[in-house]
KEKE-3310 file (N, C-alpha, C; in steps of 0.2 Angstrom, whole numbers, plus 5000, padded with zeros to 4 digits):
npx = (5188:5183:5169:5170:5175:5174:5179:5194:5205:5212:5229:5234:5242:5239:5225:5224:5230:5223:5210:5215:5215:5202:5191:5187:5177:5161:5156:5153:5137:5121:5112:5099:5095:5094:5084:5076:5069:5076:5084:5093:5110:5117:5132:5142:5155:5164:5175:5181:5184:5173:5158:5144:5126:5111:5096:5084:5073:5066:5054:5047:5045:5045:5055:5065:5076:5087:5089:5097:5110:5109:5120:5136:5152:5168:5179:5176:5164:5147:5135:5119:5102:5089:5074:5062:5044:5036:5030:5029:5035:5040:5051:5064:5063:5070:5077:5090:5094:5108:5117:5133:5143:5150:5155:5149:5139:5137:5133:5134:5123:5118:5109:5104:5099:5091:5087:5080:5073:5061:5060:5070:5086:5099:5100:5107:5108:5113:5113:5114:5106:5094:5084:5077:5070:5074:5086:5082:5075:5085:5091:5099:5106:5120:5136:5137:5141:5144:5150:5155:5154:5168:5177:5185:5197:5206:5222:5225:5237:5247:5241:5239:5229:5218:5211:5197:5186:5170:5167:5156:5150:5139:5138:5130:5125:5128:5130:5126:5137:5141:5152:5160:5171:5184:5193:5208:5214:5228)
npy = (4743:4759:4770:4785:4800:4818:4828:4833:4824:4825:4822:4808:4808:4823:4821:4813:4820:4832:4826:4821:4832:4835:4836:4824:4823:4829:4846:4853:4847:4851:4865:4865:4853:4853:4849:4840:4824:4809:4815:4816:4818:4821:4819:4823:4818:4824:4817:4818:4826:4831:4841:4839:4837:4840:4830:4825:4822:4813:4811:4800:4799:4813:4828:4840:4847:4856:4857:4849:4857:4864:4860:4850:4856:4850:4841:4844:4846:4843:4846:4842:4840:4831:4829:4825:4828:4842:4839:4826:4810:4801:4800:4798:4796:4796:4801:4806:4811:4813:4819:4816:4825:4821:4826:4836:4828:4816:4808:4802:4794:4795:4789:4791:4785:4786:4783:4785:4779:4779:4766:4758:4755:4766:4768:4768:4770:4767:4769:4766:4776:4789:4792:4797:4789:4776:4776:4778:4765:4755:4758:4751:4744:4741:4745:4751:4750:4756:4754:4762:4759:4757:4771:4782:4794:4809:4813:4828:4833:4826:4821:4808:4793:4789:4779:4776:4775:4778:4777:4774:4776:4773:4775:4771:4778:4790:4800:4800:4796:4799:4795:4800:4794:4796:4785:4782:4771:4761)
npz = (4883:4890:4892:4884:4889:4888:4896:4901:4912:4927:4933:4941:4953:4957:4958:4969:4979:4980:4984:4996:5004:5008:5021:5033:5042:5049:5053:5069:5076:5067:5071:5069:5072:5086:5100:5094:5089:5084:5073:5057:5052:5037:5028:5015:5005:4991:4982:4970:4953:4947:4947:4958:4956:4963:4959:4963:4976:4990:5003:5014:5028:5040:5039:5029:5039:5036:5021:5007:4997:4980:4972:4974:4975:4966:4975:4988:5003:5009:5021:5027:5034:5041:5050:5063:5061:5067:5084:5081:5086:5078:5068:5055:5037:5022:5006:4993:4977:4966:4953:4945:4935:4922:4909:4896:4891:4898:4914:4930:4941:4957:4970:4986:5003:5019:5036:5053:5063:5076:5083:5078:5071:5065:5047:5031:5013:4996:4978:4961:4953:4947:4955:4970:4979:4976:4983:4996:4997:4997:5009:5023:5038:5036:5028:5012:4995:4978:4961:4947:4929:4918:4914:4901:4898:4892:4899:4906:4909:4901:4890:4887:4886:4900:4912:4922:4937:4945:4962:4975:4992:5006:5023:5037:5053:5067:5061:5044:5032:5016:5003:4988:4976:4963:4954:4948:4936:4936)
capx = (5189:5178:5165:5174:5173:5177:5182:5201:5206:5218:5234:5232:5244:5235:5219:5225:5232:5216:5205:5217:5214:5194:5189:5185:5171:5157:5158:5148:5130:5118:5108:5092:5093:5093:5077:5072:5070:5077:5087:5099:5114:5119:5138:5144:5162:5165:5182:5181:5185:5167:5152:5137:5119:5104:5091:5077:5072:5060:5053:5043:5042:5049:5056:5071:5078:5091:5089:5103:5111:5109:5127:5142:5159:5173:5184:5171:5159:5140:5131:5112:5099:5082:5072:5055:5039:5035:5025:5029:5041:5041:5058:5065:5065:5071:5082:5091:5098:5112:5121:5140:5143:5156:5156:5143:5133:5138:5131:5134:5118:5119:5104:5106:5093:5093:5083:5082:5066:5060:5059:5075:5092:5100:5101:5109:5109:5116:5111:5116:5100:5093:5077:5079:5066:5078:5092:5078:5073:5091:5094:5100:5111:5126:5140:5135:5145:5143:5156:5153:5158:5175:5177:5191:5197:5213:5226:5225:5244:5252:5237:5238:5223:5217:5204:5194:5179:5168:5165:5152:5149:5136:5140:5125:5128:5125:5131:5126:5142:5142:5159:5161:5178:5186:5199:5211:5218:5235)
capy = (4751:4761:4776:4791:4807:4823:4832:4831:4820:4827:4817:4803:4811:4828:4819:4810:4825:4836:4822:4820:4838:4836:4835:4818:4822:4835:4850:4853:4845:4857:4868:4864:4846:4854:4848:4835:4817:4805:4818:4812:4822:4818:4822:4820:4820:4822:4817:4819:4833:4833:4843:4835:4841:4838:4831:4822:4822:4810:4810:4795:4803:4817:4834:4843:4853:4860:4853:4849:4862:4861:4857:4849:4856:4845:4841:4847:4842:4847:4844:4843:4837:4829:4827:4822:4834:4845:4835:4819:4806:4795:4800:4801:4791:4800:4800:4812:4808:4818:4817:4819:4828:4819:4830:4839:4823:4810:4808:4796:4795:4792:4790:4790:4785:4787:4783:4785:4778:4779:4760:4755:4758:4771:4765:4771:4766:4770:4765:4770:4779:4796:4792:4797:4783:4770:4777:4776:4758:4752:4759:4746:4745:4740:4749:4749:4753:4755:4756:4763:4756:4760:4778:4784:4801:4811:4816:4836:4835:4822:4820:4801:4790:4788:4775:4778:4773:4781:4773:4778:4772:4774:4773:4773:4780:4796:4805:4796:4798:4797:4796:4798:4794:4794:4780:4782:4765:4761)
capz = (4882:4894:4889:4883:4893:4884:4900:4903:4918:4930:4933:4947:4959:4958:4961:4976:4984:4981:4988:5003:5008:5009:5027:5034:5046:5048:5059:5074:5075:5065:5077:5067:5075:5093:5102:5089:5090:5079:5067:5054:5048:5031:5026:5008:5003:4985:4981:4962:4949:4945:4951:4959:4955:4966:4954:4965:4984:4992:5010:5017:5034:5043:5035:5029:5043:5032:5014:5003:4992:4974:4970:4978:4971:4966:4981:4994:5006:5010:5026:5027:5039:5041:5057:5063:5060:5073:5088:5079:5088:5073:5065:5048:5032:5016:5001:4988:4971:4963:4946:4944:4928:4919:4904:4894:4889:4902:4920:4934:4945:4964:4975:4994:5007:5026:5041:5059:5066:5083:5086:5074:5070:5059:5041:5025:5006:4990:4973:4954:4950:4948:4958:4977:4982:4976:4988:5002:4998:4998:5016:5029:5043:5034:5024:5005:4990:4971:4957:4939:4924:4917:4910:4899:4896:4891:4905:4905:4908:4896:4883:4887:4888:4907:4913:4930:4939:4951:4968:4980:4998:5011:5030:5043:5059:5070:5055:5038:5028:5009:5001:4981:4975:4957:4955:4941:4935:4935)
cpx = (5182:5174:5169:5171:5177:5181:5189:5202:5212:5223:5232:5235:5240:5228:5219:5227:5227:5211:5208:5216:5206:5193:5186:5178:5168:5159:5154:5141:5127:5114:5101:5090:5092:5085:5072:5073:5072:5079:5092:5103:5117:5126:5141:5150:5163:5172:5184:5182:5179:5162:5147:5131:5114:5099:5084:5078:5065:5060:5047:5040:5047:5049:5062:5072:5082:5093:5096:5104:5111:5115:5131:5148:5164:5178:5181:5167:5152:5138:5124:5109:5092:5080:5064:5050:5038:5029:5025:5036:5043:5048:5059:5066:5064:5076:5083:5095:5102:5115:5128:5140:5149:5159:5149:5137:5133:5137:5132:5128:5119:5113:5105:5099:5095:5087:5085:5075:5066:5062:5066:5081:5094:5102:5103:5109:5111:5114:5113:5109:5099:5086:5079:5076:5070:5084:5088:5077:5079:5094:5094:5106:5118:5130:5137:5140:5143:5149:5153:5156:5164:5174:5184:5191:5204:5215:5227:5233:5248:5248:5237:5232:5223:5211:5203:5188:5177:5165:5161:5150:5144:5138:5134:5129:5125:5126:5131:5131:5142:5148:5159:5168:5179:5193:5202:5215:5224:5240)
cpy = (4754:4768:4782:4797:4812:4828:4830:4829:4823:4821:4813:4806:4818:4826:4817:4816:4830:4832:4821:4826:4839:4833:4828:4817:4830:4840:4849:4851:4851:4859:4867:4857:4847:4852:4844:4829:4814:4809:4814:4818:4818:4822:4818:4823:4818:4824:4816:4826:4835:4836:4839:4840:4837:4836:4828:4821:4818:4809:4805:4798:4807:4823:4836:4848:4858:4856:4854:4855:4859:4858:4856:4850:4850:4846:4845:4843:4846:4842:4846:4839:4836:4827:4826:4829:4837:4841:4828:4816:4801:4795:4802:4796:4795:4798:4806:4809:4815:4814:4820:4820:4827:4824:4833:4834:4818:4812:4802:4798:4791:4794:4787:4790:4784:4786:4783:4785:4777:4772:4756:4758:4762:4766:4770:4767:4770:4765:4769:4771:4786:4797:4792:4791:4777:4770:4774:4768:4754:4753:4752:4748:4744:4746:4747:4753:4752:4757:4757:4759:4759:4766:4779:4791:4803:4815:4824:4837:4833:4821:4812:4798:4788:4784:4776:4775:4778:4776:4777:4775:4776:4771:4775:4775:4787:4801:4800:4799:4795:4799:4795:4799:4793:4791:4779:4775:4766:4765)
cpz = (4886:4890:4889:4886:4890:4889:4902:4910:4922:4933:4940:4954:4961:4961:4968:4981:4986:4985:4995:5007:5010:5016:5028:5039:5046:5054:5064:5073:5072:5070:5076:5070:5083:5095:5097:5090:5083:5072:5063:5050:5043:5029:5020:5007:4996:4983:4973:4959:4947:4950:4951:4959:4959:4960:4956:4973:4985:5000:5011:5023:5038:5039:5034:5034:5040:5026:5012:4998:4985:4971:4975:4973:4971:4973:4986:4998:5007:5016:5026:5032:5038:5048:5057:5062:5067:5077:5085:5080:5083:5070:5058:5043:5026:5011:4996:4982:4968:4957:4947:4938:4926:4913:4902:4892:4894:4910:4924:4940:4952:4968:4982:4997:5015:5031:5049:5063:5074:5087:5083:5074:5065:5053:5036:5019:5001:4984:4966:4952:4951:4952:4965:4981:4982:4981:4995:5003:4998:5005:5021:5034:5043:5029:5016:5000:4983:4967:4950:4935:4922:4912:4907:4896:4894:4897:4902:4905:4903:4890:4883:4888:4896:4908:4921:4930:4945:4956:4973:4986:5003:5018:5035:5049:5062:5065:5048:5034:5021:5006:4993:4979:4966:4957:4948:4942:4933:4939)
residu = (MET:GLY:VAL:PHE:VAL:THR:GLU:ASP:ILE:MET:PRO:LYS:LYS:GLU:LEU:ASN:PHE:LYS:ALA:SER:LYS:VAL:THR:THR:LYS:SER:ASP:ASP:PRO:PRO:SER:GLU:LEU:ASN:ASN:ARG:TRP:ASN:GLY:VAL:GLU:ILE:PHE:ILE:ARG:ASN:LEU:THR:GLN:PHE:GLU:MET:PHE:LEU:CYS:ASP:SER:TYR:THR:ASN:TRP:GLY:ARG:ALA:ALA:LYS:GLY:PRO:ALA:SER:THR:VAL:LEU:PRO:PHE:SER:THR:MET:THR:TYR:SER:TYR:CYS:ASN:LYS:THR:PHE:SER:PRO:GLY:GLY:VAL:GLY:ALA:GLY:ASN:ALA:PHE:LYS:LEU:ARG:LEU:ASP:SER:SER:GLN:GLU:PHE:ALA:ILE:ALA:ILE:GLY:PHE:THR:ASN:ALA:ARG:LEU:ALA:CYS:ARG:LYS:ALA:GLY:ILE:LYS:ASN:SER:SER:LYS:ALA:GLU:ASP:GLY:TYR:ASP:ALA:ALA:ASN:ASP:GLN:ARG:GLN:SER:ILE:VAL:SER:GLY:GLU:TYR:GLU:GLY:LYS:CYS:GLU:GLU:THR:GLY:ASP:SER:VAL:LYS:PHE:THR:ILE:GLU:ALA:ALA:SER:GLU:PRO:GLY:SER:ILE:THR:THR:ILE:THR:ILE:GLU:GLN:ARG:ILE:LYS:GLY)
# end
């Protein structure tokens, strides 16, 4: 039996339909990265029925060109960017942590990290943590993913018990892509 969530869970068919409507790629590159070396664009896709809240930020080097919003709504995206500091060709190394609010008392924490160093490849990382530096420390040049434990809730349509997990992945590249999915079992 999973951890019980008091929030009603939408039916699998509706969840999948809404998630399929969320765009898969970022819009045009952010203008704040023009004339900057080693910038990083971060594109977050929230494919869950839950709202995400920014809870921590960490910068090892560089600066936020357009920092993350404080929330990411259900079934939506957010794009933000980091760049080198003025007159610094060094690049970017930073992280942010978010909490996915499952109900009034339970959250799932996701720390993400990203780098684009002058003399190295682009990296991204993801970890189950509310500390942004943990996401930064996890960054590497490979795709990474994490999966929550099992949660259980009541289907808003039928009242039946529904089991689900939260799965999150980081993908390094010219656009660092973070995807958070709600997977209903069965």
